[in-house]
C-alpha positions in Angstrom: -171.1 -63.5 1.8 -172.7 -60.2 1.0 -176.5 -60.5 0.5 -178.2 -57.6 -1.1 -181.9 -57.2 0.4 -184.6 -55.2 -1.3 -186.9 -53.3 0.7 -190.4 -51.7 -0.1 -192.1 -50.0 2.6 -196.0 -49.3 1.5 -198.5 -47.2 4.2 -201.7 -48.4 5.1 -204.7 -46.4 6.6 -207.6 -47.7 7.7 -210.6 -45.3 8.4 -213.6 -45.9 10.0 -216.0 -43.4 9.0 -219.0 -42.5 11.0 -218.4 -42.1 15.3 -215.4 -40.7 17.0 -215.5 -44.3 18.5 -215.7 -48.1 17.3 -216.2 -51.3 19.3 -213.1 -52.6 20.7 -213.6 -56.2 19.4 -214.2 -54.6 15.9 -211.1 -52.2 15.8 -209.0 -55.5 16.9 -210.3 -57.6 14.5 -210.1 -55.5 11.3 -206.4 -54.8 12.6 -205.6 -58.8 12.6 -207.0 -59.5 9.3 -205.2 -56.4 7.9 -202.5 -58.2 9.3 -203.0 -61.6 7.9 -204.1 -60.3 4.3 -200.9 -58.1 4.5 -198.5 -61.1 4.6 -200.0 -63.8 3.2 -200.0 -61.4 0.1 -196.4 -60.8 0.7 -195.8 -64.7 1.1 -197.7 -65.2 -2.2 -195.1 -62.9 -4.2 -192.2 -64.3 -2.5 -192.6 -67.2 0.0 -189.0 -66.7 2.2 -190.2 -62.7 2.1 -189.5 -61.5 5.6 -192.8 -59.2 6.5 -192.8 -56.9 9.5 -195.6 -54.6 10.2 -196.0 -51.6 12.4 -198.7 -49.7 13.5 -197.7 -46.5 13.4 -198.8 -42.7 15.6 -200.9 -40.6 14.2 -198.7 -37.8 15.6 -195.0 -38.1 15.9 -193.7 -38.7 19.4 -197.5 -39.8 20.6 -199.6 -42.8 20.2 -202.9 -42.6 22.2 -205.6 -45.9 22.5 -208.4 -44.9 24.3 -210.5 -47.2 25.8 -214.0 -46.4 27.3 -215.4 -49.4 29.3 -219.5 -49.4 29.3 -221.4 -51.8 31.5 -224.6 -52.3 32.1 -226.7 -53.6 34.3 -230.1 -54.2 35.9 -230.4 -51.5 38.6 -231.7 -53.3 41.5 -230.4 -56.4 41.1 -227.7 -56.7 44.1 -229.4 -54.5 47.3 -229.7 -55.3 51.1 -233.3 -56.9 50.5 -231.9 -59.6 47.5 -228.9 -60.3 49.0 -230.7 -61.0 52.2 -233.8 -62.9 50.4 -231.5 -66.4 50.5 -231.4 -66.2 54.7 -235.3 -66.3 55.0 -235.2 -70.0 53.2 
């Protein structure tokens, strides 16, 4: 039995204006929430539909995610004097 499917493809662009960077958790939550919204919208229209979402590269043949780790710490918490302090008691 041959089954014909109707396929629809749409492109969505999520743009964060302002800086040239974004908090990783904000980015992740935005992508996850967008995926859920698109899936729920499609399933509300047709509960038997198949939904597949892809994140496309900005330039063909390359996809680059740059993660910058920023760690802040108090400058003098761990030094030789502080590590030796418990030995004095």
